[in-house]
PQR file with spaces between the fields and no chain letter, atoms N, CA, C, O and H, PARSE charges and radii, in Angstrom:
ATOM       1  N    MET     1     -40.410  -76.369   36.289 -0.4000 1.5000
ATOM       2  CA   MET     1     -39.871  -74.920   35.993 -0.0000 2.0000
ATOM       3  C    MET     1     -40.785  -73.868   36.300  0.5500 1.7000
ATOM       4  O    MET     1     -41.921  -73.967   35.835 -0.5500 1.4000
ATOM       5  N    ASP     2     -40.415  -72.617   37.187 -0.4000 1.5000
ATOM       6  CA   ASP     2     -41.364  -71.740   37.569 -0.0000 2.0000
ATOM       7  C    ASP     2     -41.140  -70.663   36.449  0.5500 1.7000
ATOM       8  O    ASP     2     -40.315  -70.769   35.541 -0.5500 1.4000
ATOM       9  H    ASP     2     -39.493  -72.536   37.565  0.4000 1.0000
ATOM      10  N    THR     3     -42.016  -69.586   36.653 -0.4000 1.5000
ATOM      11  CA   THR     3     -42.372  -68.854   35.755 -0.0000 2.0000
ATOM      12  C    THR     3     -41.026  -67.917   35.709  0.5500 1.7000
ATOM      13  O    THR     3     -40.782  -67.457   34.593 -0.5500 1.4000
ATOM      14  H    THR     3     -42.686  -69.499   37.391  0.4000 1.0000
ATOM      15  N    LYS     4     -40.281  -67.633   36.572 -0.4000 1.5000
ATOM      16  CA   LYS     4     -38.974  -66.824   36.236 -0.0000 2.0000
ATOM      17  C    LYS     4     -38.056  -67.314   35.209  0.5500 1.7000
ATOM      18  O    LYS     4     -37.609  -66.689   34.248 -0.5500 1.4000
ATOM      19  H    LYS     4     -40.479  -68.007   37.478  0.4000 1.0000
ATOM      20  N    GLU     5     -37.786  -68.839   35.645 -0.4000 1.5000
ATOM      21  CA   GLU     5     -37.078  -69.888   34.849 -0.0000 2.0000
ATOM      22  C    GLU     5     -37.711  -69.910   33.449  0.5500 1.7000
ATOM      23  O    GLU     5     -36.936  -69.689   32.519 -0.5500 1.4000
ATOM      24  H    GLU     5     -38.150  -69.347   36.426  0.4000 1.0000
ATOM      25  N    GLN     6     -38.965  -70.138   33.166 -0.4000 1.5000
ATOM      26  CA   GLN     6     -39.507  -69.911   31.844 -0.0000 2.0000
ATOM      27  C    GLN     6     -38.990  -68.758   31.149  0.5500 1.7000
ATOM      28  O    GLN     6     -38.319  -68.845   30.121 -0.5500 1.4000
ATOM      29  H    GLN     6     -39.594  -70.318   33.922  0.4000 1.0000
ATOM      30  N    LEU     7     -39.350  -67.527   31.794 -0.4000 1.5000
ATOM      31  CA   LEU     7     -39.053  -66.315   31.175 -0.0000 2.0000
ATOM      32  C    LEU     7     -37.448  -66.208   30.757  0.5500 1.7000
ATOM      33  O    LEU     7     -36.923  -65.675   29.780 -0.5500 1.4000
ATOM      34  H    LEU     7     -39.895  -67.456   32.629  0.4000 1.0000
ATOM      35  N    ILE     8     -36.962  -66.820   31.720 -0.4000 1.5000
ATOM      36  CA   ILE     8     -35.125  -66.679   31.348 -0.0000 2.0000
ATOM      37  C    ILE     8     -34.911  -67.535   30.370  0.5500 1.7000
ATOM      38  O    ILE     8     -33.950  -67.242   29.658 -0.5500 1.4000
ATOM      39  H    ILE     8     -37.389  -67.253   32.514  0.4000 1.0000
ATOM      40  N    GLN     9     -35.548  -68.601   30.066 -0.4000 1.5000
ATOM      41  CA   GLN     9     -35.391  -69.556   29.118 -0.0000 2.0000
ATOM      42  C    GLN     9     -35.811  -69.024   27.797  0.5500 1.7000
ATOM      43  O    GLN     9     -35.082  -69.051   26.806 -0.5500 1.4000
ATOM      44  H    GLN     9     -36.329  -68.839   30.644  0.4000 1.0000
ATOM      45  N    GLY    10     -37.016  -68.538   27.822 -0.4000 1.5000
ATOM      46  CA   GLY    10     -37.521  -67.909   26.555 -0.0000 2.0000
ATOM      47  C    GLY    10     -36.872  -66.712   26.086  0.5500 1.7000
ATOM      48  O    GLY    10     -36.903  -66.442   24.885 -0.5500 1.4000
ATOM      49  H    GLY    10     -37.609  -68.516   28.627  0.4000 1.0000
ATOM      50  N    LEU    11     -36.220  -65.883   27.012 -0.4000 1.5000
ATOM      51  CA   LEU    11     -35.434  -64.667   26.526 -0.0000 2.0000
ATOM      52  C    LEU    11     -34.061  -65.362   25.919  0.5500 1.7000
ATOM      53  O    LEU    11     -33.507  -64.856   24.943 -0.5500 1.4000
ATOM      54  H    LEU    11     -36.195  -66.103   27.988  0.4000 1.0000
ATOM      55  N    SER    12     -33.648  -66.318   26.432 -0.4000 1.5000
ATOM      56  CA   SER    12     -32.631  -67.122   25.823 -0.0000 2.0000
ATOM      57  C    SER    12     -32.750  -67.583   24.456  0.5500 1.7000
ATOM      58  O    SER    12     -31.989  -67.265   23.542 -0.5500 1.4000
ATOM      59  H    SER    12     -34.098  -66.729   27.225  0.4000 1.0000
ATOM      60  N    ASP    13     -33.787  -68.382   24.368 -0.4000 1.5000
ATOM      61  CA   ASP    13     -34.148  -69.098   23.063 -0.0000 2.0000
ATOM      62  C    ASP    13     -34.486  -68.014   22.100  0.5500 1.7000
ATOM      63  O    ASP    13     -34.565  -68.326   20.912 -0.5500 1.4000
ATOM      64  H    ASP    13     -34.405  -68.641   25.111  0.4000 1.0000
ATOM      65  N    ALA    14     -34.724  -66.610   22.508 -0.4000 1.5000
ATOM      66  CA   ALA    14     -35.134  -65.655   21.544 -0.0000 2.0000
ATOM      67  C    ALA    14     -33.739  -65.052   21.168  0.5500 1.7000
ATOM      68  O    ALA    14     -33.817  -64.287   20.206 -0.5500 1.4000
ATOM      69  H    ALA    14     -34.660  -66.357   23.473  0.4000 1.0000
ATOM      70  N    GLY    15     -32.494  -65.204   21.684 -0.4000 1.5000
ATOM      71  CA   GLY    15     -31.484  -64.783   21.245 -0.0000 2.0000
ATOM      72  C    GLY    15     -30.605  -63.575   22.590  0.5500 1.7000
ATOM      73  O    GLY    15     -29.520  -63.005   22.474 -0.5500 1.4000
ATOM      74  H    GLY    15     -32.431  -65.825   22.465  0.4000 1.0000
ATOM      75  N    CYS    16     -31.440  -63.543   23.589 -0.4000 1.5000
ATOM      76  CA   CYS    16     -30.775  -62.582   24.496 -0.0000 2.0000
ATOM      77  C    CYS    16     -29.669  -63.212   24.990  0.5500 1.7000
ATOM      78  O    CYS    16     -29.544  -64.424   24.816 -0.5500 1.4000
ATOM      79  H    CYS    16     -32.321  -64.006   23.683  0.4000 1.0000
ATOM      80  N    SER    17     -28.722  -62.481   25.670 -0.4000 1.5000
ATOM      81  CA   SER    17     -27.613  -62.843   26.311 -0.0000 2.0000
ATOM      82  C    SER    17     -28.091  -63.362   27.467  0.5500 1.7000
ATOM      83  O    SER    17     -29.243  -63.061   27.779 -0.5500 1.4000
ATOM      84  H    SER    17     -28.824  -61.496   25.811  0.4000 1.0000
ATOM      85  N    MET    18     -27.306  -64.249   28.345 -0.4000 1.5000
ATOM      86  CA   MET    18     -27.651  -64.760   29.514 -0.0000 2.0000
ATOM      87  C    MET    18     -27.737  -63.752   30.663  0.5500 1.7000
ATOM      88  O    MET    18     -28.626  -63.748   31.515 -0.5500 1.4000
ATOM      89  H    MET    18     -26.370  -64.492   28.092  0.4000 1.0000
ATOM      90  N    GLY    19     -26.747  -62.927   30.591 -0.4000 1.5000
ATOM      91  CA   GLY    19     -26.748  -61.898   31.431 -0.0000 2.0000
ATOM      92  C    GLY    19     -27.967  -60.816   31.327  0.5500 1.7000
ATOM      93  O    GLY    19     -28.409  -60.216   32.307 -0.5500 1.4000
ATOM      94  H    GLY    19     -26.025  -62.929   29.899  0.4000 1.0000
ATOM      95  N    ALA    20     -28.369  -60.681   30.198 -0.4000 1.5000
ATOM      96  CA   ALA    20     -29.625  -59.735   29.967 -0.0000 2.0000
ATOM      97  C    ALA    20     -30.748  -60.497   30.547  0.5500 1.7000
ATOM      98  O    ALA    20     -31.508  -59.876   31.290 -0.5500 1.4000
ATOM      99  H    ALA    20     -28.010  -61.168   29.402  0.4000 1.0000
ATOM     100  N    ALA    21     -30.994  -61.886   30.297 -0.4000 1.5000
ATOM     101  CA   ALA    21     -32.168  -62.821   30.412 -0.0000 2.0000
ATOM     102  C    ALA    21     -32.278  -62.687   31.962  0.5500 1.7000
ATOM     103  O    ALA    21     -33.344  -62.518   32.554 -0.5500 1.4000
ATOM     104  H    ALA    21     -30.377  -62.390   29.694  0.4000 1.0000
ATOM     105  N    GLU    22     -30.998  -62.785   32.577 -0.4000 1.5000
ATOM     106  CA   GLU    22     -31.076  -62.887   34.109 -0.0000 2.0000
ATOM     107  C    GLU    22     -31.459  -61.690   34.840  0.5500 1.7000
ATOM     108  O    GLU    22     -32.057  -61.674   35.916 -0.5500 1.4000
ATOM     109  H    GLU    22     -30.132  -62.923   32.096  0.4000 1.0000
ATOM     110  N    GLN    23     -31.039  -60.627   34.124 -0.4000 1.5000
ATOM     111  CA   GLN    23     -31.426  -59.302   34.538 -0.0000 2.0000
ATOM     112  C    GLN    23     -32.798  -59.152   34.516  0.5500 1.7000
ATOM     113  O    GLN    23     -33.315  -58.854   35.593 -0.5500 1.4000
ATOM     114  H    GLN    23     -30.552  -60.640   33.251  0.4000 1.0000
ATOM     115  N    ILE    24     -33.633  -59.306   33.398 -0.4000 1.5000
ATOM     116  CA   ILE    24     -34.862  -59.232   33.249 -0.0000 2.0000
ATOM     117  C    ILE    24     -35.659  -60.120   34.156  0.5500 1.7000
ATOM     118  O    ILE    24     -36.681  -59.636   34.641 -0.5500 1.4000
ATOM     119  H    ILE    24     -33.213  -59.548   32.524  0.4000 1.0000
ATOM     120  N    GLY    25     -35.315  -61.414   34.466 -0.4000 1.5000
ATOM     121  CA   GLY    25     -35.662  -62.290   35.528 -0.0000 2.0000
ATOM     122  C    GLY    25     -35.751  -61.791   36.743  0.5500 1.7000
ATOM     123  O    GLY    25     -36.719  -62.122   37.427 -0.5500 1.4000
ATOM     124  H    GLY    25     -34.484  -61.807   34.072  0.4000 1.0000
ATOM     125  N    ILE    26     -34.822  -60.943   37.240 -0.4000 1.5000
ATOM     126  CA   ILE    26     -34.740  -60.487   38.422 -0.0000 2.0000
ATOM     127  C    ILE    26     -35.985  -59.331   38.664  0.5500 1.7000
ATOM     128  O    ILE    26     -36.731  -59.249   39.639 -0.5500 1.4000
ATOM     129  H    ILE    26     -34.036  -60.674   36.684  0.4000 1.0000
ATOM     130  N    LEU    27     -35.953  -58.517   37.510 -0.4000 1.5000
ATOM     131  CA   LEU    27     -36.993  -57.483   37.418 -0.0000 2.0000
ATOM     132  C    LEU    27     -38.299  -58.016   37.668  0.5500 1.7000
ATOM     133  O    LEU    27     -39.141  -57.547   38.435 -0.5500 1.4000
ATOM     134  H    LEU    27     -35.347  -58.584   36.718  0.4000 1.0000
ATOM     135  N    TYR    28     -38.407  -59.225   36.822 -0.4000 1.5000
ATOM     136  CA   TYR    28     -39.790  -60.061   37.206 -0.0000 2.0000
ATOM     137  C    TYR    28     -39.873  -60.282   38.659  0.5500 1.7000
ATOM     138  O    TYR    28     -40.852  -59.930   39.319 -0.5500 1.4000
ATOM     139  H    TYR    28     -37.723  -59.606   36.199  0.4000 1.0000
ATOM     140  N    GLU    29     -38.788  -60.896   39.177 -0.4000 1.5000
ATOM     141  CA   GLU    29     -39.012  -61.527   40.324 -0.0000 2.0000
ATOM     142  C    GLU    29     -39.191  -60.270   41.556  0.5500 1.7000
ATOM     143  O    GLU    29     -39.725  -60.626   42.607 -0.5500 1.4000
ATOM     144  H    GLU    29     -37.993  -61.181   38.642  0.4000 1.0000
ATOM     145  N    THR    30     -38.824  -59.068   41.447 -0.4000 1.5000
ATOM     146  CA   THR    30     -38.884  -58.244   42.250 -0.0000 2.0000
ATOM     147  C    THR    30     -40.203  -57.301   42.090  0.5500 1.7000
ATOM     148  O    THR    30     -40.475  -56.333   42.801 -0.5500 1.4000
ATOM     149  H    THR    30     -38.390  -58.778   40.594  0.4000 1.0000
ATOM     150  N    GLY    31     -41.004  -57.833   40.929 -0.4000 1.5000
ATOM     151  CA   GLY    31     -42.067  -56.981   40.613 -0.0000 2.0000
ATOM     152  C    GLY    31     -41.971  -55.718   40.063  0.5500 1.7000
ATOM     153  O    GLY    31     -42.902  -54.914   40.127 -0.5500 1.4000
ATOM     154  H    GLY    31     -40.784  -58.619   40.352  0.4000 1.0000
ATOM     155  N    ASN    32     -40.775  -55.452   39.457 -0.4000 1.5000
ATOM     156  CA   ASN    32     -40.401  -54.326   38.706 -0.0000 2.0000
ATOM     157  C    ASN    32     -40.965  -54.410   37.173  0.5500 1.7000
ATOM     158  O    ASN    32     -40.130  -54.142   36.309 -0.5500 1.4000
ATOM     159  H    ASN    32     -40.019  -56.104   39.405  0.4000 1.0000
ATOM     160  N    TYR    33     -42.055  -54.691   36.808 -0.4000 1.5000
ATOM     161  CA   TYR    33     -42.701  -54.838   35.732 -0.0000 2.0000
ATOM     162  C    TYR    33     -42.388  -53.844   34.558  0.5500 1.7000
ATOM     163  O    TYR    33     -42.188  -54.206   33.398 -0.5500 1.4000
ATOM     164  H    TYR    33     -42.733  -54.909   37.510  0.4000 1.0000
ATOM     165  N    ARG    34     -42.374  -52.717   34.945 -0.4000 1.5000
ATOM     166  CA   ARG    34     -42.362  -51.619   34.000 -0.0000 2.0000
ATOM     167  C    ARG    34     -41.009  -51.487   33.402  0.5500 1.7000
ATOM     168  O    ARG    34     -40.838  -51.196   32.218 -0.5500 1.4000
ATOM     169  H    ARG    34     -42.537  -52.424   35.887  0.4000 1.0000
ATOM     170  N    GLU    35     -39.857  -51.755   34.423 -0.4000 1.5000
ATOM     171  CA   GLU    35     -38.502  -51.839   33.892 -0.0000 2.0000
ATOM     172  C    GLU    35     -38.305  -53.204   33.062  0.5500 1.7000
ATOM     173  O    GLU    35     -37.590  -53.245   32.061 -0.5500 1.4000
ATOM     174  H    GLU    35     -39.996  -51.992   35.385  0.4000 1.0000
ATOM     175  N    MET    36     -38.915  -54.177   33.501 -0.4000 1.5000
ATOM     176  CA   MET    36     -38.604  -55.377   32.685 -0.0000 2.0000
ATOM     177  C    MET    36     -39.039  -55.218   31.439  0.5500 1.7000
ATOM     178  O    MET    36     -38.302  -55.510   30.496 -0.5500 1.4000
ATOM     179  H    MET    36     -39.496  -54.144   34.314  0.4000 1.0000
ATOM     180  N    LEU    37     -40.181  -54.779   31.265 -0.4000 1.5000
ATOM     181  CA   LEU    37     -40.893  -54.443   29.900 -0.0000 2.0000
ATOM     182  C    LEU    37     -39.785  -53.700   29.083  0.5500 1.7000
ATOM     183  O    LEU    37     -39.280  -54.148   28.055 -0.5500 1.4000
ATOM     184  H    LEU    37     -40.780  -54.542   32.031  0.4000 1.0000
ATOM     185  N    HIS    38     -39.549  -52.795   29.530 -0.4000 1.5000
ATOM     186  CA   HIS    38     -38.264  -51.880   29.013 -0.0000 2.0000
ATOM     187  C    HIS    38     -37.203  -52.646   28.571  0.5500 1.7000
ATOM     188  O    HIS    38     -36.858  -52.748   27.393 -0.5500 1.4000
ATOM     189  H    HIS    38     -39.960  -52.431   30.366  0.4000 1.0000
ATOM     190  N    GLN    39     -36.738  -53.131   29.426 -0.4000 1.5000
ATOM     191  CA   GLN    39     -35.330  -54.133   29.079 -0.0000 2.0000
ATOM     192  C    GLN    39     -35.814  -55.137   27.928  0.5500 1.7000
ATOM     193  O    GLN    39     -35.038  -55.328   26.992 -0.5500 1.4000
ATOM     194  H    GLN    39     -37.017  -53.048   30.382  0.4000 1.0000
ATOM     195  N    MET    40     -37.031  -55.777   27.943 -0.4000 1.5000
ATOM     196  CA   MET    40     -37.260  -56.553   27.096 -0.0000 2.0000
ATOM     197  C    MET    40     -37.273  -55.875   25.671  0.5500 1.7000
ATOM     198  O    MET    40     -36.716  -56.486   24.758 -0.5500 1.4000
ATOM     199  H    MET    40     -37.662  -55.622   28.703  0.4000 1.0000
ATOM     200  N    LYS    41     -37.863  -54.667   25.416 -0.4000 1.5000
ATOM     201  CA   LYS    41     -38.047  -53.958   24.313 -0.0000 2.0000
ATOM     202  C    LYS    41     -36.403  -53.565   23.839  0.5500 1.7000
ATOM     203  O    LYS    41     -36.018  -53.748   22.684 -0.5500 1.4000
ATOM     204  H    LYS    41     -38.315  -54.171   26.157  0.4000 1.0000
ATOM     205  N    VAL    42     -35.678  -53.103   24.727 -0.4000 1.5000
ATOM     206  CA   VAL    42     -34.570  -52.968   24.413 -0.0000 2.0000
ATOM     207  C    VAL    42     -33.599  -54.082   23.934  0.5500 1.7000
ATOM     208  O    VAL    42     -32.653  -53.895   23.169 -0.5500 1.4000
ATOM     209  H    VAL    42     -35.990  -52.955   25.665  0.4000 1.0000
ATOM     210  N    GLN    43     -33.919  -55.125   24.423 -0.4000 1.5000
ATOM     211  CA   GLN    43     -33.354  -56.425   23.640 -0.0000 2.0000
ATOM     212  C    GLN    43     -34.058  -56.702   22.206  0.5500 1.7000
ATOM     213  O    GLN    43     -33.369  -57.232   21.333 -0.5500 1.4000
ATOM     214  H    GLN    43     -34.687  -55.277   25.045  0.4000 1.0000
ATOM     215  N    ARG    44     -35.194  -56.415   21.975 -0.4000 1.5000
ATOM     216  CA   ARG    44     -35.873  -56.568   20.903 -0.0000 2.0000
ATOM     217  C    ARG    44     -35.457  -55.750   20.083  0.5500 1.7000
ATOM     218  O    ARG    44     -35.470  -56.169   18.926 -0.5500 1.4000
ATOM     219  H    ARG    44     -35.753  -55.984   22.683  0.4000 1.0000
ATOM     220  N    CYS    45     -34.903  -54.224   20.301 -0.4000 1.5000
ATOM     221  CA   CYS    45     -34.199  -53.374   19.139 -0.0000 2.0000
ATOM     222  C    CYS    45     -32.880  -54.085   19.017  0.5500 1.7000
ATOM     223  O    CYS    45     -32.489  -54.311   17.872 -0.5500 1.4000
ATOM     224  H    CYS    45     -34.892  -53.883   21.241  0.4000 1.0000
ATOM     225  N    THR    46     -32.265  -54.404   19.856 -0.4000 1.5000
ATOM     226  CA   THR    46     -30.836  -55.215   19.506 -0.0000 2.0000
ATOM     227  C    THR    46     -30.984  -56.284   18.547  0.5500 1.7000
ATOM     228  O    THR    46     -30.235  -56.322   17.570 -0.5500 1.4000
ATOM     229  H    THR    46     -32.582  -54.220   20.786  0.4000 1.0000
ATOM     230  N    LEU    47     -32.081  -57.356   18.773 -0.4000 1.5000
ATOM     231  CA   LEU    47     -32.305  -58.331   17.823 -0.0000 2.0000
ATOM     232  C    LEU    47     -32.808  -57.750   16.363  0.5500 1.7000
ATOM     233  O    LEU    47     -32.415  -58.270   15.318 -0.5500 1.4000
ATOM     234  H    LEU    47     -32.689  -57.325   19.566  0.4000 1.0000
ATOM     235  N    MET    48     -33.531  -56.849   16.379 -0.4000 1.5000
ATOM     236  CA   MET    48     -33.952  -56.278   15.120 -0.0000 2.0000
ATOM     237  C    MET    48     -32.582  -55.900   14.388  0.5500 1.7000
ATOM     238  O    MET    48     -32.255  -56.354   13.291 -0.5500 1.4000
ATOM     239  H    MET    48     -33.849  -56.427   17.228  0.4000 1.0000
ATOM     240  N    GLU    49     -31.750  -54.911   15.230 -0.4000 1.5000
ATOM     241  CA   GLU    49     -30.562  -54.488   14.468 -0.0000 2.0000
ATOM     242  C    GLU    49     -29.548  -55.474   13.878  0.5500 1.7000
ATOM     243  O    GLU    49     -28.842  -55.336   12.879 -0.5500 1.4000
ATOM     244  H    GLU    49     -32.015  -54.542   16.121  0.4000 1.0000
ATOM     245  N    GLN    50     -29.655  -56.636   14.843 -0.4000 1.5000
ATOM     246  CA   GLN    50     -28.686  -57.943   14.276 -0.0000 2.0000
ATOM     247  C    GLN    50     -29.525  -58.377   12.752  0.5500 1.7000
ATOM     248  O    GLN    50     -28.885  -58.647   11.736 -0.5500 1.4000
ATOM     249  H    GLN    50     -30.228  -56.748   15.655  0.4000 1.0000
ATOM     250  N    MET    51     -30.809  -58.387   12.795 -0.4000 1.5000
ATOM     251  CA   MET    51     -31.732  -59.100   11.851 -0.0000 2.0000
ATOM     252  C    MET    51     -31.346  -58.113   10.475  0.5500 1.7000
ATOM     253  O    MET    51     -31.176  -58.590    9.353 -0.5500 1.4000
ATOM     254  H    MET    51     -31.329  -58.168   13.621  0.4000 1.0000
ATOM     255  N    HIS    52     -31.268  -56.989   10.725 -0.4000 1.5000
ATOM     256  CA   HIS    52     -31.204  -55.960    9.765 -0.0000 2.0000
ATOM     257  C    HIS    52     -29.840  -56.187    9.129  0.5500 1.7000
ATOM     258  O    HIS    52     -29.694  -56.332    7.915 -0.5500 1.4000
ATOM     259  H    HIS    52     -31.406  -56.602   11.636  0.4000 1.0000
ATOM     260  N    GLU    53     -28.773  -56.211   10.089 -0.4000 1.5000
ATOM     261  CA   GLU    53     -27.589  -56.320    9.564 -0.0000 2.0000
ATOM     262  C    GLU    53     -27.297  -57.768    8.939  0.5500 1.7000
ATOM     263  O    GLU    53     -26.326  -58.003    8.220 -0.5500 1.4000
ATOM     264  H    GLU    53     -28.892  -56.094   11.075  0.4000 1.0000
ATOM     265  N    SER    54     -28.140  -58.579    9.260 -0.4000 1.5000
ATOM     266  CA   SER    54     -27.809  -59.852    8.785 -0.0000 2.0000
ATOM     267  C    SER    54     -28.430  -59.820    7.340  0.5500 1.7000
ATOM     268  O    SER    54     -27.885  -60.478    6.455 -0.5500 1.4000
ATOM     269  H    SER    54     -28.930  -58.388    9.844  0.4000 1.0000
ATOM     270  N    GLN    55     -29.617  -59.031    7.061 -0.4000 1.5000
ATOM     271  CA   GLN    55     -30.129  -58.868    5.837 -0.0000 2.0000
ATOM     272  C    GLN    55     -29.360  -58.015    4.782  0.5500 1.7000
ATOM     273  O    GLN    55     -29.494  -58.187    3.571 -0.5500 1.4000
ATOM     274  H    GLN    55     -30.060  -58.496    7.780  0.4000 1.0000
ATOM     275  N    ARG    56     -28.545  -57.085    5.343 -0.4000 1.5000
ATOM     276  CA   ARG    56     -27.616  -56.363    4.535 -0.0000 2.0000
ATOM     277  C    ARG    56     -26.644  -57.185    3.882  0.5500 1.7000
ATOM     278  O    ARG    56     -26.434  -57.176    2.669 -0.5500 1.4000
ATOM     279  H    ARG    56     -28.437  -56.945    6.327  0.4000 1.0000
ATOM     280  N    LYS    57     -26.020  -57.943    4.782 -0.4000 1.5000
ATOM     281  CA   LYS    57     -25.087  -59.089    4.397 -0.0000 2.0000
ATOM     282  C    LYS    57     -25.486  -60.054    3.129  0.5500 1.7000
ATOM     283  O    LYS    57     -24.732  -60.216    2.169 -0.5500 1.4000
ATOM     284  H    LYS    57     -26.190  -57.950    5.767  0.4000 1.0000
ATOM     285  N    VAL    58     -26.946  -60.757    3.274 -0.4000 1.5000
ATOM     286  CA   VAL    58     -27.378  -61.335    2.420 -0.0000 2.0000
ATOM     287  C    VAL    58     -27.743  -60.606    1.106  0.5500 1.7000
ATOM     288  O    VAL    58     -27.586  -61.197    0.037 -0.5500 1.4000
ATOM     289  H    VAL    58     -27.559  -60.626    4.053  0.4000 1.0000
ATOM     290  N    ASP    59     -28.262  -59.244    1.148 -0.4000 1.5000
ATOM     291  CA   ASP    59     -28.414  -58.335    0.284 -0.0000 2.0000
ATOM     292  C    ASP    59     -26.921  -58.303   -0.789  0.5500 1.7000
ATOM     293  O    ASP    59     -26.864  -58.567   -1.990 -0.5500 1.4000
ATOM     294  H    ASP    59     -28.390  -58.764    2.015  0.4000 1.0000
ATOM     295  N    ARG    60     -25.880  -57.911    0.086 -0.4000 1.5000
ATOM     296  CA   ARG    60     -24.498  -57.938   -0.412 -0.0000 2.0000
ATOM     297  C    ARG    60     -24.257  -59.144   -1.450  0.5500 1.7000
ATOM     298  O    ARG    60     -24.059  -59.078   -2.663 -0.5500 1.4000
ATOM     299  H    ARG    60     -25.926  -57.696    1.062  0.4000 1.0000
ATOM     300  N    MET    61     -24.328  -60.181   -0.668 -0.4000 1.5000
ATOM     301  CA   MET    61     -24.021  -61.551   -1.297 -0.0000 2.0000
ATOM     302  C    MET    61     -24.991  -61.826   -2.442  0.5500 1.7000
ATOM     303  O    MET    61     -24.484  -62.449   -3.375 -0.5500 1.4000
ATOM     304  H    MET    61     -24.489  -60.234    0.317  0.4000 1.0000
ATOM     305  N    ASP    62     -26.161  -61.525   -2.561 -0.4000 1.5000
ATOM     306  CA   ASP    62     -26.894  -61.504   -3.837 -0.0000 2.0000
ATOM     307  C    ASP    62     -26.528  -60.671   -4.964  0.5500 1.7000
ATOM     308  O    ASP    62     -26.629  -60.994   -6.148 -0.5500 1.4000
ATOM     309  H    ASP    62     -26.573  -61.019   -1.803  0.4000 1.0000
ATOM     310  N    PHE    63     -26.048  -59.456   -4.455 -0.4000 1.5000
ATOM     311  CA   PHE    63     -25.446  -58.453   -5.381 -0.0000 2.0000
ATOM     312  C    PHE    63     -24.173  -59.034   -6.133  0.5500 1.7000
ATOM     313  O    PHE    63     -23.947  -58.779   -7.316 -0.5500 1.4000
ATOM     314  H    PHE    63     -25.966  -59.194   -3.494  0.4000 1.0000
ATOM     315  N    LEU    64     -23.252  -59.946   -5.237 -0.4000 1.5000
ATOM     316  CA   LEU    64     -22.187  -60.251   -5.576 -0.0000 2.0000
ATOM     317  C    LEU    64     -22.436  -61.546   -6.623  0.5500 1.7000
ATOM     318  O    LEU    64     -21.930  -61.616   -7.743 -0.5500 1.4000
ATOM     319  H    LEU    64     -23.436  -60.153   -4.276  0.4000 1.0000
ATOM     320  N    ILE    65     -23.193  -62.409   -6.112 -0.4000 1.5000
ATOM     321  CA   ILE    65     -23.572  -63.412   -7.304 -0.0000 2.0000
ATOM     322  C    ILE    65     -24.293  -63.170   -8.671  0.5500 1.7000
ATOM     323  O    ILE    65     -24.134  -63.791   -9.722 -0.5500 1.4000
ATOM     324  H    ILE    65     -23.605  -62.353   -5.203  0.4000 1.0000
ATOM     325  N    ARG    66     -25.191  -62.035   -8.383 -0.4000 1.5000
ATOM     326  CA   ARG    66     -25.552  -61.541   -9.778 -0.0000 2.0000
ATOM     327  C    ARG    66     -24.486  -60.987  -10.744  0.5500 1.7000
ATOM     328  O    ARG    66     -24.338  -61.289  -11.928 -0.5500 1.4000
ATOM     329  H    ARG    66     -25.320  -61.531   -7.529  0.4000 1.0000
ATOM     330  N    ASN    67     -23.816  -60.169  -10.045 -0.4000 1.5000
ATOM     331  CA   ASN    67     -22.694  -59.751  -10.897 -0.0000 2.0000
ATOM     332  C    ASN    67     -21.616  -60.882  -11.631  0.5500 1.7000
ATOM     333  O    ASN    67     -21.108  -60.873  -12.752 -0.5500 1.4000
ATOM     334  H    ASN    67     -23.936  -59.925   -9.083  0.4000 1.0000
ATOM     335  N    GLN    68     -21.499  -61.849  -10.502 -0.4000 1.5000
ATOM     336  CA   GLN    68     -20.706  -62.988  -11.186 -0.0000 2.0000
ATOM     337  C    GLN    68     -21.235  -63.818  -12.440  0.5500 1.7000
ATOM     338  O    GLN    68     -20.600  -64.413  -13.310 -0.5500 1.4000
ATOM     339  H    GLN    68     -21.912  -61.857   -9.591  0.4000 1.0000
ATOM     340  N    GLU    69     -22.810  -63.638  -12.216 -0.4000 1.5000
ATOM     341  CA   GLU    69     -23.619  -64.556  -13.107 -0.0000 2.0000
ATOM     342  C    GLU    69     -23.339  -63.769  -14.389  0.5500 1.7000
ATOM     343  O    GLU    69     -22.752  -64.357  -15.297 -0.5500 1.4000
ATOM     344  H    GLU    69     -23.325  -63.154  -11.509  0.4000 1.0000
ATOM     345  N    LYS    70     -23.693  -62.540  -14.539 -0.4000 1.5000
ATOM     346  CA   LYS    70     -23.560  -61.631  -15.430 -0.0000 2.0000
ATOM     347  C    LYS    70     -22.121  -61.568  -16.208  0.5500 1.7000
ATOM     348  O    LYS    70     -22.111  -61.374  -17.424 -0.5500 1.4000
ATOM     349  H    LYS    70     -24.170  -62.063  -13.802  0.4000 1.0000
ATOM     350  N    GLN    71     -21.036  -61.720  -15.549 -0.4000 1.5000
ATOM     351  CA   GLN    71     -19.881  -61.842  -16.248 -0.0000 2.0000
ATOM     352  C    GLN    71     -19.739  -63.231  -16.696  0.5500 1.7000
ATOM     353  O    GLN    71     -18.918  -63.434  -17.590 -0.5500 1.4000
ATOM     354  H    GLN    71     -21.044  -61.877  -14.562  0.4000 1.0000
ATOM     355  N    MET    72     -20.412  -64.233  -16.218 -0.4000 1.5000
ATOM     356  CA   MET    72     -20.033  -65.701  -16.803 -0.0000 2.0000
ATOM     357  C    MET    72     -20.923  -65.803  -18.027  0.5500 1.7000
ATOM     358  O    MET    72     -20.971  -66.929  -18.522 -0.5500 1.4000
ATOM     359  H    MET    72     -21.079  -64.068  -15.492  0.4000 1.0000
ATOM     360  N    LYS    73     -21.683  -64.792  -18.654 -0.4000 1.5000
ATOM     361  CA   LYS    73     -22.646  -64.911  -19.838 -0.0000 2.0000
ATOM     362  C    LYS    73     -21.832  -64.485  -20.815  0.5500 1.7000
ATOM     363  O    LYS    73     -22.239  -64.427  -21.975 -0.5500 1.4000
ATOM     364  H    LYS    73     -21.644  -63.877  -18.252  0.4000 1.0000
């Protein structure tokens, strides 16, 4: 597996869409490293937003569980 393929696989493993991973791979291949890093940071922001949304859902579920436990006492 060459470096570009490793990069694409790593991005995919990190949760990037295959399209985004391939686009970043092309930027790497063409030597456009500044734009490649920019796009990687954009993908990171997207992943952080998804993580925060998941955390809000977990927090909401915890709230609902606590309320139900209080009602059962």
